[in-house]
TORDOZA-596860 format. One record per residue (C-alpha): z, x, y; residue in one letter. Coordinates in steps of 0.001 Angstrom, whole numbers, padded with zeros to 6 digits, always signed. Example, Ala and Ser with C-alpha at 12.3 -4.5 7.8 and 13.67 -1.06 7.14 Angstrom:
residues 2
+007800+012300-004500A
+007140+013670-001060S
//
This chain:
residues 351
-004425+227177+078339M
-006833+224342+079051K
-005286+223807+082502L
-006501+227226+083629F
-009741+227193+081632Q
-010849+224037+083434D
-010516+225629+086884L
-013696+226513+088765R
-011663+229193+090547V
-008706+230538+088507P
-006348+230652+091474V
-003039+229001+092286I
-002294+228756+095993A
+001312+229923+095982A
+004092+227483+096820P
+005573+228437+100184M
+008813+226680+101072A
+009393+225362+104564G
+006407+223058+104899G
+003519+225566+104998I
+001969+223811+102018N
+000997+220302+103095N
-001108+217512+101568P
-004253+218602+103407Q
-004041+222217+102217M
-002956+221344+098677V
-005800+218840+098340A
-008338+221283+099795A
-007372+223915+097234V
-007602+221405+094388C
-010978+220140+095589E
-012152+223751+095924G
-011525+224347+092243G
-008035+225873+092231G
-004456+224640+091893I
-002676+223547+095053G
+001085+223965+095351S
+004030+222534+097232F
+007098+224630+097955G
+009711+221877+097785F
+012795+224154+097834A
+014356+222580+100935Y
+012602+219176+100988S
+014330+215814+100777S
+013446+213501+097863P
+011805+211149+100369E
+009574+213939+101721K
+008687+215113+098213I
+007623+211600+097225L
+005606+211166+100410Q
+003805+214500+099996D
+002928+213909+096347L
+001660+210411+096984Q
-000337+211469+100056S
-001969+214319+098156T
-002907+212117+095201K
-004907+209965+097607K
-006923+213045+098597L
-007529+214711+095230T
-007339+214281+091473R
-006968+218022+091017G
-003922+219757+089485P
-000869+219901+091748I
+002005+222356+091322N
+005465+221210+092492A
+007714+224235+092912N
+011485+224427+093360F
+014114+227128+093742F
+016856+227520+091158V
+019880+227741+093441F
+023001+229417+092134K
+026336+227778+093008P
+027893+229366+096084V
+031481+229500+097223A
+032445+228431+100762P
+031665+231237+103215P
+034291+233910+103592D
+035685+233370+107091Q
+035842+237063+107924E
+032234+237566+106849Q
+031161+234406+108679L
+032831+235670+111861A
+030996+238994+111513A
+027646+237265+111054V
+028230+234954+114018R
+029238+237935+116139Q
+025996+239703+115245A
+023962+236593+116044L
+025727+236089+119354S
+024712+239604+120382Q
+021068+238609+120133L
+021435+236819+123462G
+019664+233655+122284L
+021623+231211+124393D
+019039+228480+123716E
+019939+228381+120017V
+022690+226063+118779A
+024009+227852+115710W
+025015+225257+113083P
+028314+224744+111333D
+028137+225332+107603L
+029319+222362+105577K
+029107+221504+101879P
+027023+220910+099910P
+025626+224382+100438Y
+022757+223952+097976I
+020335+221056+097449P
+020745+218561+094627D
+017979+219492+092193L
+018412+216315+090143S
+017747+214119+093180A
+014808+216284+094279M
+013163+215957+090870L
+013190+212139+090805E
+009875+211911+092723P
+008403+214467+090307V
+009273+212305+087306W
+007725+209354+089112Q
+004499+211030+090286E
+004036+213517+087428R
+002161+216437+089023P
+000295+218678+086583A
+002749+221572+086984I
+006461+221946+087685L
+007387+225544+088457S
+010568+227375+089387F
+011516+230456+091403H
+014776+232494+091180F
+015566+231552+087600G
+015480+228942+084875I
+016420+225300+085511P
+018675+223354+083120P
+017054+222921+079718Q
+017211+219154+080189S
+014790+219529+083111V
+012295+221445+080981I
+012573+218896+078189E
+012084+215986+080599Q
+008993+217605+082084A
+007458+218220+078675K
+008163+214638+077590S
+006130+213467+080604L
+003245+215846+079940G
+004118+218155+082855I
+003419+221866+082355T
+006320+224244+083081I
+005760+227563+084874G
+008540+230110+085472L
+008368+233064+087872N
+009531+236394+086431I
+009878+239916+087863T
+010704+241886+084694S
+010330+241916+080920V
+014013+240981+080671F
+013400+237815+082701E
+010216+237123+080740A
+012230+237036+077512R
+014608+234492+079035Q
+011726+232342+080272A
+010050+232419+076861I
+013314+231426+075169A
+013564+228493+077609A
+010143+227282+076370Q
+008108+227887+079500A
+004428+226972+079125D
+003269+229891+081268F
+004751+232756+083280L
+004066+233779+086859I
+004282+237575+086851V
+005444+238579+090334Q
+004869+242185+091354G
+006721+243950+094144I
+003646+243552+096380E
+004244+239816+096821A
+005266+238405+100182G
+008149+236041+100770G
+011206+235844+098553H
+011554+238216+095631R
+011951+236008+092567G
+014528+238115+090712I
+016979+235901+088792F
+020079+237841+089864E
+019833+238543+093612P
+022298+241431+093455D
+021122+242697+090069G
+019154+245850+089377Q
+015465+245397+090163D
+012793+247607+088609E
+010517+246806+091592N
+007454+246981+089358L
+003928+246749+090757P
+002108+243672+089548M
-000406+245483+087327V
+002307+247452+085523K
+004490+244380+084980L
+001500+242355+083803L
+000696+245048+081243S
+004279+245077+079948Q
+004521+241292+079632V
+001118+241054+077916L
+002460+243317+075176E
+005357+240987+074397M
+003962+237452+074573T
+000868+235364+073989S
+001890+232850+076654L
-000615+232379+079492P
+000195+234662+082426L
-000508+234190+086128V
-000573+237417+088140A
+001052+237383+091602A
+001471+240060+094247G
-000990+241682+096658G
-004001+239619+095545I
-006270+238957+098523M
-009882+238989+097281H
-011938+237614+094433G
-012310+241207+093245Y
-008530+241273+092748D
-008662+237990+090827V
-011416+239310+088573A
-009397+242474+087946K
-006225+240706+086778V
-008207+238343+084560I
-010009+241330+083074D
-006567+242810+082372L
-005481+239682+080499G
-004104+237154+083007A
-005470+233614+082923Q
-005202+233074+086679A
-003965+234642+089896A
-001428+233280+092363Q
-002173+233972+096033M
+000162+233207+098905G
-000450+235465+101898T
-004214+234871+101745A
-003643+231138+102313F
-001235+231541+105236L
-004099+232004+107717T
-006164+229102+106393C
-006861+226392+108968H
-004870+223800+106988E
-001775+226006+106750S
+001114+224927+108955T
+002346+228485+109382A
+003101+228950+113066S
+000349+230120+115402L
+002291+233344+116007Q
+002625+233969+112269H
-001127+233575+111801K
-001905+235752+114823E
+000319+238577+113620E
-001207+238475+110141L
-004716+238649+111568L
-003761+241299+114126R
-002519+243459+111234A
-000449+245870+113310Q
+003088+245310+111972R
+004716+247064+109054A
+005739+245106+105972V
+009484+245342+105350V
+012100+243826+103079E
+015033+241946+104568T
+017925+239611+103764R
+018502+238787+107424S
+016799+235408+107517F
+017948+233827+104264S
+020495+236045+102545G
+018028+236873+099760R
+015516+239707+099571R
+012223+238707+101108A
+009174+240615+102310Q
+007459+240073+105631G
+006350+241556+108930L
+008847+243647+110839D
+010176+242117+114049N
+013053+242267+116529E
+015416+240068+114521F
+015038+242142+111363I
+015596+245376+113284R
+018639+244108+115161R
+020212+242672+112027M
+019695+245856+110017H
+022992+246868+108375H
+024661+243710+109724Q
+026589+241360+107443A
+024700+238364+106017V
+025908+235295+104160L
+024934+234375+100629S
+021688+232522+100051F
+021019+229814+101111P
+023848+229718+103684M
+022250+232475+105767Q
+019014+230488+105673N
+020855+227400+106962T
+022510+229425+109695L
+019271+230973+110991T
+017224+227765+110662G
+017717+226585+114262P
+016807+230068+115541M
+013542+230057+113613R
+012734+226544+114848A
+013497+227572+118433W
+011301+230666+118085A
+008373+228534+116958Q
+008808+226185+119912R
+009070+229194+122236A
+006036+230863+120607A
+008204+233924+119975D
+007201+235921+116899A
+010246+238191+117132E
+012687+235625+115731Y
+010513+233923+113120Q
+010324+234814+109435S
+006788+236199+109246L
+006496+236402+105463W
+003631+238541+104181A
+002594+240543+101147G
+001802+244236+101176Q
-001965+243743+101506N
-001788+241243+104345Y
-004304+243230+106419Q
-007027+241466+104413D
-006117+237979+105654C
-009059+235849+106757R
-009175+232931+109182S
-011095+230125+107495L
-010534+226828+105750S
-008979+226668+102304A
-012229+225374+100838S
-014160+228248+102406Q
-011629+230736+101020L
-012053+229288+097503L
-015849+229533+097813Q
-015661+233159+098925I
-013180+234031+096174L
-015547+232562+093595R
-018496+234566+094929L
-016425+237758+095014E
-015277+237159+091435M
-018839+236620+090230E
-019943+239780+092003S
-017093+241762+090447A
-017838+240492+086943W
-021543+241209+087382Q
-020703+244766+088385A
-018445+245141+085343L
-021227+243800+083101S
-023721+246301+084488I
-021277+249186+083994K
-020597+248129+080387S
-024305+248456+079617H
//
């Protein structure tokens, strides 16, 4: 795909919902030779328009606008809601004003996409499933490339049938939310390299490898295996431009916490650093996604203001110990040098 072939560094900075991606970081990645991404899952149409327009003033590079595919949710079961509120009340966080849950429980994707149709970023990608076919057709009519995140061969087949332009192959090593289409479905939990190998056997579509990629050596490896690019999220969390909280960055760089999987923050499986909230909510009831996310939002905001890492969602991939504190442009430069070194080593071995 020409989009990936034209990159100086075949890397997509992963979309990270909640504002971590911002115009400055997205532009820096684009200017550094990669693809910058926005995680617009919870953003208002006004914010999406503002971010896209602000970024276009900073770069002409390819921008990826990413959204979640939310499944319809029923109103919360009152008994379950009472159990969740009881568990939260036992945390002793008197400073937190837990919100009431009111419809609509999921964002309006149609309204969120209006700024995308207006600004036409290079890529429109989706996590948790496949958007309505009308969305894919509209994007293609405007010259926007469609990328779909998959976690299995079964999902890859669905994405191919939906006429995706490329697939993001997410291994179990990836931080943040697991992109499985059916949140309560059976998950093969495949490592990225194994899943990449399986999907390469079934399609000629361009593939982007995601999960545990932290160095240029990793990028070179997945391209050597057959991917056209790599998607990296955790590695960009500690970049200077990232708006991850100071505590989140410190804990990533300190590299002393275990990586665990939890539904406690959002109601969907996600991978991050272990902390007090995850431990205390273990085996407790949680609401469906995204209602649990809405419910814990004020707690996470309070924890950031209080500089308390124990009640923030500290998303991280399995190889987070290799995080580096530098600017996004510096990270892209280092990745390129590491890739060139890796390829040179492979060339020497082949002779």
